[in-house]
C-alpha positions as CSV (number, residue, x, y, z in Angstrom):
1,X,-25.7,23.5,35.2
2,X,-28.0,20.6,34.8
3,X,-29.3,18.4,37.6
4,X,-27.1,20.1,40.2
5,X,-23.7,19.2,38.6
6,X,-21.6,20.8,35.9
7,X,-21.5,18.8,32.7
8,X,-18.1,17.0,32.4
9,X,-17.4,17.1,36.1
10,X,-16.9,13.8,38.0
11,X,-19.6,12.9,40.4
12,X,-19.5,9.9,42.6
13,X,-18.5,6.8,40.7
14,X,-18.7,8.4,37.3
15,X,-15.4,9.0,35.5
16,X,-14.9,12.3,33.7
17,X,-14.3,11.7,30.0
18,X,-13.6,14.3,27.4
19,X,-16.1,13.8,24.5
20,X,-14.3,12.5,21.4
21,X,-14.1,15.0,18.5
22,X,-16.5,14.2,15.6
23,X,-15.0,13.5,12.3
24,X,-16.6,15.1,9.3
25,X,-17.9,12.7,6.7
26,X,-16.1,14.6,4.0
27,X,-12.7,13.8,5.6
28,X,-13.6,10.1,5.9
29,X,-14.8,10.0,2.3
30,X,-11.6,11.8,1.1
31,X,-9.4,9.3,3.0
32,X,-11.1,6.3,1.6
33,X,-11.1,7.8,-1.9
34,X,-7.3,8.5,-1.7
35,X,-6.7,4.9,-0.5
36,X,-8.6,3.4,-3.4
37,X,-7.2,5.7,-6.0
38,X,-3.7,4.7,-4.8
39,X,-4.5,1.0,-5.1
40,X,-6.1,1.4,-8.5
41,X,-3.1,3.4,-9.7
42,X,-0.8,0.7,-8.4
43,X,-2.7,-2.0,-10.3
44,X,-3.0,0.0,-13.5
45,X,0.3,1.6,-13.8
46,X,2.7,-0.8,-12.1
47,X,1.3,-4.3,-11.7
48,X,0.0,-4.7,-15.2
49,X,3.3,-3.6,-16.9
50,X,5.9,-6.1,-17.9
51,X,8.8,-6.5,-15.4
52,X,12.4,-6.4,-16.4
53,X,15.6,-7.9,-14.9
54,X,19.2,-6.8,-15.3
55,X,21.8,-9.5,-14.6
56,X,25.6,-9.2,-14.4
57,X,26.7,-12.0,-16.6
58,X,30.5,-11.6,-16.1
59,X,33.4,-9.6,-17.4
60,X,33.5,-9.2,-21.2
61,X,37.1,-9.6,-22.3
62,X,36.2,-9.2,-26.0
63,X,36.1,-5.5,-25.5
64,X,39.1,-3.3,-24.7
65,X,39.3,-2.5,-21.8
66,X,37.4,-5.4,-20.2
67,X,34.1,-4.4,-18.8
68,X,31.4,-5.9,-16.7
69,X,28.5,-6.9,-18.9
70,X,25.0,-6.4,-17.7
71,X,22.2,-8.1,-19.7
72,X,18.6,-6.8,-19.8
73,X,15.9,-9.5,-19.8
74,X,12.2,-8.7,-20.4
75,X,9.8,-10.6,-18.1
76,X,6.1,-11.1,-17.9
77,X,3.7,-9.1,-15.8
78,X,3.0,-9.5,-12.1
79,X,-0.3,-11.2,-12.7
80,X,1.1,-13.9,-15.1
81,X,1.5,-17.4,-13.7
82,X,5.2,-17.6,-14.6
83,X,8.0,-15.0,-14.6
84,X,9.1,-15.7,-18.2
85,X,7.7,-17.5,-21.2
86,X,8.8,-21.1,-21.2
87,X,10.8,-21.8,-24.3
88,X,11.6,-18.2,-25.1
89,X,15.3,-17.9,-25.7
90,X,17.5,-15.6,-23.5
91,X,19.5,-12.9,-25.1
92,X,22.7,-14.3,-26.7
93,X,25.9,-13.6,-24.8
94,X,29.1,-12.6,-26.8
95,X,31.8,-15.2,-27.2
96,X,35.0,-14.7,-25.1
97,X,38.6,-15.0,-26.2
98,X,40.3,-18.3,-25.6
99,X,41.5,-18.8,-22.0
100,X,39.0,-16.4,-20.5
101,X,35.9,-17.5,-18.6
102,X,32.7,-17.7,-20.6
103,X,29.8,-15.4,-19.9
104,X,26.8,-17.0,-18.2
105,X,23.6,-16.0,-16.4
106,X,24.2,-16.3,-12.7
107,X,20.6,-17.3,-11.9
108,X,17.3,-17.9,-13.7
109,X,16.3,-14.5,-15.1
110,X,13.1,-12.8,-13.8
111,X,12.7,-15.1,-10.8
112,X,13.8,-12.7,-8.0
113,X,12.2,-9.7,-9.6
114,X,8.9,-11.6,-10.0
115,X,8.9,-12.8,-6.4
116,X,9.8,-9.4,-5.0
117,X,7.1,-7.7,-7.1
118,X,4.5,-10.2,-5.8
119,X,5.6,-9.6,-2.2
120,X,5.4,-5.8,-2.7
121,X,2.0,-6.1,-4.2
122,X,0.9,-8.3,-1.3
123,X,2.2,-5.8,1.2
124,X,0.4,-3.0,-0.7
125,X,-2.9,-4.9,-0.6
126,X,-2.6,-5.6,3.1
127,X,-1.9,-1.9,3.8
128,X,-4.9,-0.9,1.8
129,X,-7.1,-3.3,3.7
130,X,-5.7,-2.3,7.1
131,X,-6.0,1.5,6.3
132,X,-9.6,1.0,5.1
133,X,-10.5,-1.0,8.3
134,X,-8.8,1.6,10.4
135,X,-10.7,4.4,8.9
136,X,-13.9,2.4,9.2
137,X,-13.3,1.6,12.9
138,X,-12.4,5.2,13.6
139,X,-15.6,6.4,12.0
140,X,-17.7,3.7,13.8
141,X,-16.4,4.7,17.2
142,X,-16.8,8.4,16.8
143,X,-20.1,10.1,17.5
144,X,-21.8,11.7,14.5
145,X,-22.8,15.4,14.5
146,X,-26.2,17.0,13.8
147,X,-27.3,20.6,13.8
148,X,-30.3,21.7,15.7
149,X,-32.8,24.4,14.5
150,X,-30.6,27.2,16.0
151,X,-27.6,25.9,13.9
152,X,-25.5,24.8,16.8
153,X,-23.6,21.5,16.6
154,X,-25.0,18.6,18.7
155,X,-23.2,15.3,19.1
156,X,-25.0,12.0,19.2
157,X,-23.7,11.5,22.8
158,X,-25.5,14.8,23.8
159,X,-28.7,13.6,22.2
160,X,-28.5,10.3,24.0
161,X,-27.9,11.9,27.4
162,X,-30.9,14.3,26.9
163,X,-33.2,11.4,26.0
164,X,-32.3,9.6,29.2
165,X,-33.3,12.5,31.4
């Protein structure tokens, strides 16, 4: 009992608040480290590798039985300014028997894969920034802990209230 009231009890106009739990610095450092390791791994092992696109080019009637032909096209990396090298030829498609529709690429290869990869990388970057800001805000609002000579934990809010008295 200090000053005639129990600590934590509401007196007069004061509102009772449970003191927030302190977060160990090691937990904050571990969280930030994991976020940055995730981001660096994303950049090194995913974003810098060449993309690839698989396109259904039609039904191949030159084979028996007729099968749907899927063509694999290699693209550039996520950080290149264009999805494919301009002037680089697409893989040749087999000729079809007479009277059957010719095989053709349904869209420009690599465009959709390239735009989806850029969007995913942008979302990943935003999530890393938000998570880092969230951990920073969480750490900023929580009181820090210190140990007194007896080894008991004292929160910064306790220290401030003692200095006011």
